[in-house]
LUMDO-654710 format. One record per residue (C-alpha): x, y, z; residue in one letter; residue number from 1. Coordinates in Angstrom, 2 decimals, always signed. Layout:
BEGIN
SEVO     east    north       up  tikol  gugu
SEVO        X        Y        Z      A   NUM
...
This chain:
BEGIN
SEVO     east    north       up  tikol  gugu
SEVO   +49.16  +102.90  +205.13      X     1
SEVO   +45.58  +100.11  +205.94      X     2
SEVO   +42.89  +101.42  +208.03      X     3
SEVO   +43.77  +101.07  +211.49      X     4
SEVO   +47.12  +102.60  +211.28      X     5
SEVO   +46.57  +106.09  +212.45      X     6
SEVO   +45.10  +104.32  +215.62      X     7
SEVO   +48.05  +102.59  +216.09      X     8
SEVO   +49.91  +105.71  +216.06      X     9
SEVO   +47.61  +107.86  +218.28      X    10
SEVO   +47.56  +105.10  +221.24      X    11
SEVO   +51.56  +105.06  +220.78      X    12
SEVO   +51.72  +108.29  +220.81      X    13
SEVO   +49.43  +109.20  +224.34      X    14
SEVO   +51.75  +106.15  +225.89      X    15
SEVO   +55.16  +106.59  +224.88      X    16
SEVO   +54.22  +110.62  +225.97      X    17
SEVO   +53.30  +109.76  +229.16      X    18
SEVO   +56.35  +106.95  +229.59      X    19
SEVO   +58.89  +109.55  +229.22      X    20
SEVO   +57.14  +112.49  +230.88      X    21
SEVO   +57.45  +110.09  +233.93      X    22
SEVO   +60.89  +109.41  +233.43      X    23
SEVO   +61.70  +113.61  +234.33      X    24
SEVO   +58.96  +113.13  +237.08      X    25
SEVO   +60.79  +109.91  +238.84      X    26
SEVO   +64.29  +111.88  +238.58      X    27
SEVO   +62.97  +114.90  +240.28      X    28
SEVO   +61.42  +112.67  +242.38      X    29
SEVO   +64.49  +111.10  +243.26      X    30
SEVO   +66.11  +114.30  +243.62      X    31
SEVO   +63.48  +115.58  +246.10      X    32
SEVO   +64.17  +112.23  +248.15      X    33
SEVO   +67.88  +112.80  +248.50      X    34
SEVO   +68.19  +109.76  +246.55      X    35
SEVO   +71.85  +108.82  +246.05      X    36
SEVO   +73.11  +109.80  +242.90      X    37
SEVO   +73.72  +106.53  +241.33      X    38
SEVO   +70.18  +106.15  +241.18      X    39
SEVO   +69.09  +108.50  +238.31      X    40
SEVO   +71.18  +106.27  +235.89      X    41
SEVO   +70.06  +103.44  +237.38      X    42
SEVO   +66.55  +104.38  +236.14      X    43
SEVO   +66.60  +102.97  +232.49      X    44
SEVO   +68.32   +99.55  +233.99      X    45
SEVO   +65.13   +99.43  +235.84      X    46
SEVO   +62.96  +100.02  +232.94      X    47
SEVO   +64.27   +97.38  +231.01      X    48
SEVO   +64.23   +94.70  +233.57      X    49
SEVO   +61.06   +93.22  +232.85      X    50
SEVO   +61.73   +93.40  +229.16      X    51
SEVO   +64.33   +91.05  +229.89      X    52
SEVO   +62.92   +88.44  +232.75      X    53
SEVO   +59.40   +88.12  +230.73      X    54
SEVO   +60.84   +87.97  +227.04      X    55
SEVO   +60.04   +84.18  +227.00      X    56
SEVO   +56.73   +85.08  +228.06      X    57
SEVO   +54.85   +88.39  +226.73      X    58
SEVO   +55.62   +87.40  +223.09      X    59
SEVO   +53.56   +84.19  +223.29      X    60
SEVO   +51.32   +86.63  +224.82      X    61
SEVO   +51.18   +88.77  +222.14      X    62
SEVO   +50.59   +85.86  +219.41      X    63
SEVO   +47.67   +84.43  +221.33      X    64
SEVO   +45.90   +87.32  +222.49      X    65
SEVO   +44.34   +90.56  +219.95      X    66
SEVO   +46.98   +92.81  +220.14      X    67
SEVO   +44.99   +95.86  +221.10      X    68
SEVO   +43.95   +94.10  +224.02      X    69
SEVO   +47.45   +93.28  +225.00      X    70
SEVO   +48.21   +97.07  +224.62      X    71
SEVO   +44.95   +97.97  +226.67      X    72
SEVO   +46.10   +95.63  +229.32      X    73
SEVO   +49.66   +97.40  +229.61      X    74
SEVO   +48.39  +100.84  +229.29      X    75
SEVO   +46.59   +99.60  +232.88      X    76
SEVO   +49.99   +98.19  +234.09      X    77
SEVO   +51.73  +101.31  +233.68      X    78
SEVO   +49.04  +103.05  +235.49      X    79
SEVO   +49.38  +100.99  +238.38      X    80
SEVO   +53.86  +101.53  +238.45      X    81
SEVO   +52.37  +105.46  +238.59      X    82
SEVO   +49.96  +104.63  +241.73      X    83
SEVO   +52.89  +103.46  +243.24      X    84
SEVO   +55.18  +106.17  +242.86      X    85
SEVO   +51.91  +108.18  +244.60      X    86
SEVO   +51.64  +106.46  +247.58      X    87
SEVO   +55.32  +106.83  +248.33      X    88
SEVO   +56.86  +103.12  +246.69      X    89
SEVO   +60.28  +103.75  +245.91      X    90
SEVO   +60.80  +105.54  +242.76      X    91
SEVO   +63.11  +102.83  +240.79      X    92
SEVO   +61.06   +99.87  +241.65      X    93
SEVO   +57.89  +101.69  +241.11      X    94
SEVO   +59.46  +102.59  +237.05      X    95
SEVO   +60.55   +98.96  +237.04      X    96
SEVO   +56.94   +97.93  +237.27      X    97
SEVO   +55.69  +100.93  +234.45      X    98
SEVO   +58.45   +98.88  +232.56      X    99
SEVO   +56.60   +95.55  +233.35      X   100
SEVO   +54.09   +97.42  +231.23      X   101
SEVO   +55.94   +97.88  +228.58      X   102
SEVO   +58.10   +95.12  +227.87      X   103
SEVO   +53.95   +93.54  +227.50      X   104
SEVO   +53.51   +96.74  +225.25      X   105
SEVO   +56.40   +96.40  +222.85      X   106
SEVO   +55.77   +92.99  +220.97      X   107
SEVO   +51.91   +94.08  +220.53      X   108
SEVO   +52.98   +97.44  +219.38      X   109
SEVO   +55.54   +96.02  +216.27      X   110
SEVO   +53.94   +92.66  +215.72      X   111
SEVO   +50.73   +94.94  +214.62      X   112
SEVO   +52.99   +96.39  +211.68      X   113
SEVO   +54.11   +93.02  +210.60      X   114
SEVO   +50.67   +91.87  +210.71      X   115
SEVO   +48.68   +94.85  +208.70      X   116
SEVO   +51.07   +95.81  +205.98      X   117
SEVO   +53.09   +94.44  +203.19      X   118
SEVO   +56.91   +94.15  +203.66      X   119
SEVO   +57.10   +96.93  +200.92      X   120
SEVO   +55.79   +99.22  +203.45      X   121
SEVO   +57.25   +97.94  +206.67      X   122
SEVO   +60.32  +100.59  +206.49      X   123
SEVO   +57.87  +103.39  +205.99      X   124
SEVO   +55.89  +102.06  +208.56      X   125
SEVO   +58.78  +101.89  +210.82      X   126
SEVO   +59.77  +105.54  +210.14      X   127
SEVO   +56.11  +106.59  +210.90      X   128
SEVO   +56.31  +104.73  +214.16      X   129
SEVO   +59.91  +105.89  +215.18      X   130
SEVO   +59.77  +109.22  +214.11      X   131
SEVO   +56.41  +109.58  +216.42      X   132
SEVO   +57.09  +108.09  +218.91      X   133
SEVO   +60.76  +110.03  +218.78      X   134
SEVO   +58.20  +112.70  +218.31      X   135
SEVO   +56.58  +111.69  +221.31      X   136
SEVO   +59.74  +111.39  +223.86      X   137
SEVO   +60.65  +114.78  +222.95      X   138
SEVO   +57.30  +115.86  +223.75      X   139
SEVO   +57.16  +114.11  +226.91      X   140
SEVO   +60.38  +114.88  +227.80      X   141
SEVO   +59.71  +118.66  +227.75      X   142
SEVO   +56.26  +117.98  +229.25      X   143
SEVO   +57.91  +116.56  +232.28      X   144
SEVO   +60.66  +118.98  +232.78      X   145
SEVO   +57.61  +121.46  +232.52      X   146
SEVO   +55.12  +120.14  +234.91      X   147
SEVO   +57.86  +119.56  +237.44      X   148
SEVO   +59.03  +123.51  +236.99      X   149
SEVO   +58.36  +126.65  +238.50      X   150
SEVO   +55.52  +127.37  +236.44      X   151
SEVO   +53.01  +124.98  +236.16      X   152
SEVO   +53.79  +122.54  +239.22      X   153
SEVO   +52.29  +125.32  +241.93      X   154
SEVO   +49.66  +126.14  +239.38      X   155
SEVO   +48.76  +121.59  +239.99      X   156
SEVO   +49.52  +121.81  +243.73      X   157
SEVO   +46.72  +124.18  +243.98      X   158
SEVO   +44.22  +122.16  +242.61      X   159
SEVO   +42.37  +120.00  +244.67      X   160
SEVO   +39.32  +117.82  +245.25      X   161
SEVO   +36.60  +118.99  +247.52      X   162
SEVO   +36.72  +117.09  +250.99      X   163
SEVO   +39.25  +114.87  +249.71      X   164
SEVO   +42.55  +114.82  +250.56      X   165
SEVO   +44.52  +113.57  +247.56      X   166
SEVO   +48.19  +113.52  +249.43      X   167
SEVO   +50.01  +114.94  +246.08      X   168
SEVO   +52.20  +117.50  +248.09      X   169
SEVO   +54.98  +118.46  +245.72      X   170
SEVO   +55.94  +118.52  +242.43      X   171
SEVO   +56.45  +115.15  +241.07      X   172
SEVO   +53.53  +113.69  +242.19      X   173
SEVO   +51.72  +116.26  +240.87      X   174
SEVO   +53.43  +115.40  +237.62      X   175
SEVO   +52.53  +111.91  +237.96      X   176
SEVO   +48.34  +113.01  +238.26      X   177
SEVO   +48.88  +113.89  +235.31      X   178
SEVO   +50.56  +111.95  +232.77      X   179
SEVO   +48.11  +109.11  +234.47      X   180
SEVO   +45.69  +111.16  +232.17      X   181
SEVO   +48.13  +110.30  +228.62      X   182
SEVO   +48.28  +107.14  +230.02      X   183
SEVO   +43.74  +106.53  +229.83      X   184
SEVO   +44.27  +107.92  +226.67      X   185
SEVO   +46.98  +105.58  +224.82      X   186
SEVO   +44.06  +103.07  +226.67      X   187
SEVO   +41.08  +104.48  +225.22      X   188
SEVO   +42.56  +104.45  +221.21      X   189
SEVO   +43.69  +100.61  +222.38      X   190
SEVO   +40.03   +99.60  +222.73      X   191
SEVO   +40.42  +100.92  +219.30      X   192
SEVO   +42.57   +98.66  +216.94      X   193
SEVO   +41.00   +96.11  +214.92      X   194
SEVO   +41.63   +92.98  +214.27      X   195
SEVO   +43.99   +91.66  +211.56      X   196
SEVO   +43.48   +88.42  +209.37      X   197
SEVO   +46.81   +86.76  +211.10      X   198
SEVO   +45.34   +84.02  +213.03      X   199
SEVO   +46.32   +83.76  +216.64      X   200
SEVO   +48.81   +81.27  +218.08      X   201
SEVO   +47.67   +80.40  +221.30      X   202
SEVO   +49.71   +79.41  +224.15      X   203
SEVO   +50.73   +75.54  +224.71      X   204
SEVO   +52.76   +73.88  +227.57      X   205
SEVO   +53.87   +75.18  +230.72      X   206
SEVO   +56.38   +77.48  +231.86      X   207
SEVO   +59.16   +75.22  +230.34      X   208
SEVO   +57.62   +74.99  +226.82      X   209
SEVO   +57.43   +78.80  +226.55      X   210
SEVO   +61.11   +79.42  +228.03      X   211
SEVO   +61.94   +76.59  +225.58      X   212
SEVO   +60.38   +78.06  +222.53      X   213
SEVO   +62.33   +81.74  +223.29      X   214
SEVO   +65.60   +80.07  +223.04      X   215
SEVO   +64.97   +78.00  +220.32      X   216
SEVO   +63.27   +81.62  +218.45      X   217
SEVO   +66.10   +83.25  +220.09      X   218
SEVO   +68.79   +80.99  +219.13      X   219
SEVO   +66.90   +81.01  +215.09      X   220
SEVO   +66.96   +84.85  +214.81      X   221
SEVO   +71.17   +85.05  +215.77      X   222
SEVO   +72.13   +82.32  +213.68      X   223
SEVO   +70.74   +83.79  +210.80      X   224
SEVO   +73.24   +85.91  +208.81      X   225
SEVO   +71.27   +88.80  +208.63      X   226
SEVO   +69.68   +88.62  +211.49      X   227
SEVO   +72.55   +87.98  +213.71      X   228
SEVO   +73.96   +91.06  +212.52      X   229
SEVO   +70.50   +93.76  +212.57      X   230
SEVO   +69.91   +92.12  +215.66      X   231
SEVO   +73.27   +92.92  +217.21      X   232
SEVO   +73.10   +96.74  +215.97      X   233
SEVO   +69.96   +97.40  +216.70      X   234
SEVO   +70.74   +95.80  +220.58      X   235
SEVO   +73.74   +97.95  +220.85      X   236
SEVO   +71.70  +101.08  +219.45      X   237
SEVO   +68.97  +101.08  +221.49      X   238
SEVO   +71.53  +100.58  +224.30      X   239
SEVO   +73.46  +103.56  +223.99      X   240
SEVO   +70.01  +106.09  +222.43      X   241
SEVO   +68.01  +104.35  +225.54      X   242
SEVO   +70.67  +105.53  +227.92      X   243
SEVO   +72.35  +108.88  +226.62      X   244
SEVO   +68.45  +110.22  +227.71      X   245
SEVO   +69.10  +109.67  +230.89      X   246
SEVO   +73.06  +110.72  +230.40      X   247
SEVO   +72.33  +114.52  +229.26      X   248
SEVO   +71.04  +115.24  +232.52      X   249
SEVO   +74.10  +114.21  +233.87      X   250
SEVO   +75.94  +116.26  +231.32      X   251
SEVO   +74.16  +119.15  +231.85      X   252
SEVO   +73.82  +119.30  +235.45      X   253
SEVO   +77.98  +118.86  +234.94      X   254
SEVO   +78.90  +120.90  +232.51      X   255
SEVO   +76.43  +123.50  +231.99      X   256
SEVO   +75.10  +124.00  +235.78      X   257
SEVO   +71.48  +122.98  +234.23      X   258
SEVO   +68.56  +121.24  +237.14      X   259
SEVO   +65.83  +118.94  +236.02      X   260
SEVO   +63.82  +121.19  +233.89      X   261
SEVO   +66.73  +123.06  +231.81      X   262
SEVO   +68.07  +119.66  +231.54      X   263
SEVO   +65.01  +118.06  +229.66      X   264
SEVO   +64.94  +120.78  +226.86      X   265
SEVO   +68.57  +119.70  +226.11      X   266
SEVO   +67.20  +116.08  +226.26      X   267
SEVO   +64.57  +117.13  +223.96      X   268
SEVO   +67.07  +118.19  +221.42      X   269
SEVO   +68.65  +115.00  +221.17      X   270
SEVO   +65.05  +113.43  +220.10      X   271
SEVO   +64.84  +116.23  +217.97      X   272
SEVO   +67.47  +114.92  +215.71      X   273
SEVO   +66.61  +111.38  +216.09      X   274
SEVO   +63.33  +112.26  +214.53      X   275
SEVO   +65.02  +113.91  +211.59      X   276
SEVO   +67.63  +110.99  +210.92      X   277
SEVO   +64.46  +108.69  +211.14      X   278
SEVO   +62.48  +110.56  +208.49      X   279
SEVO   +65.31  +110.56  +206.56      X   280
SEVO   +66.03  +106.96  +206.88      X   281
SEVO   +62.68  +105.88  +206.15      X   282
SEVO   +62.45  +108.03  +203.01      X   283
SEVO   +65.89  +107.08  +201.25      X   284
SEVO   +66.35  +103.68  +202.37      X   285
SEVO   +65.34  +100.05  +201.07      X   286
SEVO   +64.84   +96.81  +203.03      X   287
SEVO   +68.10   +95.10  +200.90      X   288
SEVO   +70.61   +98.51  +201.97      X   289
SEVO   +69.69   +98.47  +205.20      X   290
SEVO   +73.32   +96.88  +206.34      X   291
SEVO   +75.35   +99.62  +204.70      X   292
SEVO   +74.71  +102.04  +207.43      X   293
SEVO   +76.61  +100.02  +210.02      X   294
SEVO   +79.71  +101.83  +210.17      X   295
SEVO   +77.90  +105.24  +210.96      X   296
SEVO   +77.32  +103.53  +214.21      X   297
SEVO   +80.99  +103.61  +214.93      X   298
SEVO   +80.60  +107.82  +215.36      X   299
SEVO   +77.74  +107.17  +217.59      X   300
SEVO   +80.65  +106.71  +220.15      X   301
SEVO   +82.91  +109.24  +219.57      X   302
SEVO   +80.10  +111.83  +219.34      X   303
SEVO   +79.31  +110.76  +222.86      X   304
SEVO   +83.01  +111.75  +223.84      X   305
SEVO   +82.80  +115.00  +221.97      X   306
SEVO   +80.30  +116.10  +224.44      X   307
SEVO   +82.97  +116.16  +227.08      X   308
SEVO   +83.91  +119.26  +225.03      X   309
SEVO   +80.80  +121.16  +225.30      X   310
SEVO   +80.50  +124.04  +227.75      X   311
SEVO   +78.55  +126.53  +225.85      X   312
SEVO   +74.54  +125.43  +224.85      X   313
SEVO   +74.60  +127.55  +221.69      X   314
SEVO   +77.09  +124.78  +220.57      X   315
SEVO   +75.83  +122.54  +222.36      X   316
SEVO   +71.93  +122.21  +220.70      X   317
SEVO   +72.69  +121.68  +217.73      X   318
SEVO   +75.93  +119.12  +218.24      X   319
SEVO   +73.42  +116.81  +220.59      X   320
SEVO   +70.74  +117.12  +217.27      X   321
SEVO   +73.27  +115.73  +214.84      X   322
SEVO   +74.01  +113.01  +217.88      X   323
SEVO   +70.13  +112.19  +217.41      X   324
SEVO   +70.10  +112.38  +214.04      X   325
SEVO   +72.51  +109.91  +213.41      X   326
SEVO   +70.60  +107.23  +215.72      X   327
SEVO   +67.73  +107.64  +214.52      X   328
SEVO   +69.32  +107.09  +211.05      X   329
SEVO   +70.75  +103.96  +211.87      X   330
SEVO   +67.70  +102.69  +213.77      X   331
SEVO   +65.01  +102.58  +211.36      X   332
SEVO   +66.53  +100.17  +208.24      X   333
SEVO   +67.69   +98.03  +210.93      X   334
SEVO   +65.02   +97.75  +212.77      X   335
SEVO   +63.03   +97.22  +209.25      X   336
SEVO   +65.25   +94.38  +208.19      X   337
SEVO   +64.98   +92.73  +211.40      X   338
SEVO   +61.47   +92.85  +211.76      X   339
SEVO   +61.49   +91.19  +208.58      X   340
SEVO   +64.15   +88.28  +209.52      X   341
SEVO   +62.33   +87.71  +212.49      X   342
SEVO   +58.40   +87.87  +211.05      X   343
SEVO   +60.18   +85.05  +208.51      X   344
SEVO   +61.51   +82.91  +210.80      X   345
SEVO   +58.94   +82.30  +213.94      X   346
SEVO   +55.82   +85.23  +213.40      X   347
SEVO   +55.64   +88.88  +214.71      X   348
SEVO   +55.62   +88.76  +218.64      X   349
SEVO   +57.83   +86.11  +218.79      X   350
SEVO   +60.50   +88.12  +216.96      X   351
SEVO   +59.64   +91.14  +218.42      X   352
SEVO   +60.18   +89.77  +222.04      X   353
SEVO   +63.42   +88.02  +220.86      X   354
SEVO   +64.28   +91.49  +219.47      X   355
SEVO   +63.03   +93.37  +222.88      X   356
SEVO   +65.03   +90.57  +225.01      X   357
SEVO   +68.21   +91.01  +223.57      X   358
SEVO   +67.97   +95.25  +223.00      X   359
SEVO   +66.71   +95.92  +226.60      X   360
SEVO   +69.43   +93.23  +227.94      X   361
SEVO   +71.61   +95.66  +226.15      X   362
SEVO   +70.38   +98.91  +228.00      X   363
SEVO   +70.00   +97.18  +231.34      X   364
SEVO   +74.03   +95.67  +230.92      X   365
SEVO   +74.75   +99.12  +229.68      X   366
SEVO   +73.11  +101.66  +231.71      X   367
SEVO   +74.40   +99.22  +235.20      X   368
SEVO   +77.47   +99.70  +233.52      X   369
SEVO   +77.81  +103.55  +233.36      X   370
SEVO   +75.76  +103.94  +237.18      X   371
SEVO   +78.16  +101.58  +238.17      X   372
SEVO   +80.86  +104.19  +237.11      X   373
SEVO   +78.75  +106.97  +238.64      X   374
SEVO   +77.90  +104.66  +241.82      X   375
SEVO   +82.34  +104.35  +242.41      X   376
SEVO   +82.92  +108.43  +241.84      X   377
SEVO   +83.93  +108.45  +238.58      X   378
SEVO   +82.79  +111.79  +237.22      X   379
SEVO   +79.96  +112.27  +234.12      X   380
SEVO   +82.52  +112.91  +232.05      X   381
SEVO   +85.16  +110.57  +232.68      X   382
SEVO   +82.12  +107.95  +232.53      X   383
SEVO   +80.69  +108.92  +229.36      X   384
SEVO   +84.25  +108.88  +228.06      X   385
SEVO   +84.43  +105.21  +228.43      X   386
SEVO   +80.82  +104.81  +227.56      X   387
SEVO   +81.14  +106.28  +224.20      X   388
SEVO   +84.59  +104.19  +223.63      X   389
SEVO   +83.46  +100.95  +224.38      X   390
SEVO   +80.21  +101.69  +222.15      X   391
SEVO   +82.53  +102.28  +219.06      X   392
SEVO   +84.77   +99.48  +220.04      X   393
SEVO   +81.57   +97.26  +219.84      X   394
SEVO   +80.46   +98.87  +216.69      X   395
SEVO   +83.46   +98.02  +215.18      X   396
SEVO   +83.51   +94.66  +215.79      X   397
SEVO   +79.81   +94.16  +214.57      X   398
SEVO   +80.94   +95.98  +211.32      X   399
SEVO   +84.12   +93.69  +211.14      X   400
SEVO   +81.88   +90.69  +212.06      X   401
SEVO   +79.30   +91.28  +208.90      X   402
SEVO   +82.02   +91.76  +206.38      X   403
SEVO   +83.04   +88.53  +207.54      X   404
SEVO   +79.75   +86.78  +206.78      X   405
SEVO   +80.03   +88.89  +203.60      X   406
SEVO   +82.87   +86.79  +202.28      X   407
SEVO   +82.64   +83.43  +204.05      X   408
SEVO   +78.87   +83.05  +203.42      X   409
SEVO   +78.36   +85.26  +200.58      X   410
SEVO   +75.96   +83.39  +198.69      X   411
SEVO   +73.12   +83.00  +201.85      X   412
SEVO   +74.00   +86.97  +202.66      X   413
SEVO   +73.12   +88.02  +198.59      X   414
SEVO   +70.05   +85.70  +198.92      X   415
SEVO   +68.57   +87.10  +201.97      X   416
SEVO   +69.17   +90.66  +200.32      X   417
SEVO   +67.76   +89.22  +197.28      X   418
SEVO   +64.59   +88.15  +199.51      X   419
SEVO   +64.44   +91.64  +200.85      X   420
SEVO   +64.37   +93.38  +198.32      X   421
SEVO   +62.08   +91.05  +195.85      X   422
SEVO   +59.19   +92.29  +198.84      X   423
SEVO   +60.31   +95.52  +199.40      X   424
SEVO   +59.60   +95.80  +195.27      X   425
């Protein structure tokens, strides 16, 4: 890997660690304030909100400004979101501001990979980044659970600054103060990310021009016979995986009677499995073979339904590892092929922004779907069953769509896969 890749990995690790610890702190803050139960699953779609709203702008911005500076500014916005929680702003709104920082961060993070690495190392690079990201998700969720738990929280609350009333009076607020430190560390690494040789693409035109350019890029990727399949697959998978982290908290409470700290350990186990799957995929998969994993996606939905049959933690733990592993194994090769097609069609920053728009729109939609079922009185078990069945049905439609493309557009699909194979070699 080229010089600078390790710095990108370090910056991503600490930023993602803080994001996921903050999720647990926000869940506990909602519970502490006696918020309605539907607000907990609503955290995932609120985080995704600005990914969707700002999609026409963040990709162009990431291509116009050195990506290390974009990532630095994004972490600063996340710190603002943490400060809003500390001063009493509604946690859902404050968490949406953190999502605003993440929305600007993502095109720069993934875009710099396509600038720094050759196509032959994209799957490997994605494997490292995704493996590190899910590793930071594990540690972040576990860290968040411990920071609001009965051991660390009292220690944090006893700490005080001389002559200054910090106003930090409960465990989730104390946890948020610690989480801010990790965002600061990530920002320091952002400042050391090297400039690449890829030319910057200055912003042209105003609001309408950027929206029009984004719409054209989005249409171009959906029209591409490989782009449309990889985009549809990664969109659905990220929708499932992102909401699964929150759904596990509801399932653990209903099936095992677990609180936030105990449930955070099980959520971490899901991510352990995704690390295993991501690393396995990065070591065994090639770009031209990425679409072969699509049928496995149907199994993800049925595995989610299987959660409802588990009431013993010793059986649930390996099952959650398996569920996470299948998700991780699917995401890495499909993500790499999607980045490859997008980079060739429109440039890295715009490609990632289009990808984020579709994936986060799915997270927003699926999260609202699950939260809505909970809001109208459906139990956690019923909501999980419907969610999993819907996911399996949509993945089957994608599988048939790809098969149709292979029959009707065989020459075009084979040509695009040959390009991926040649560049991967």
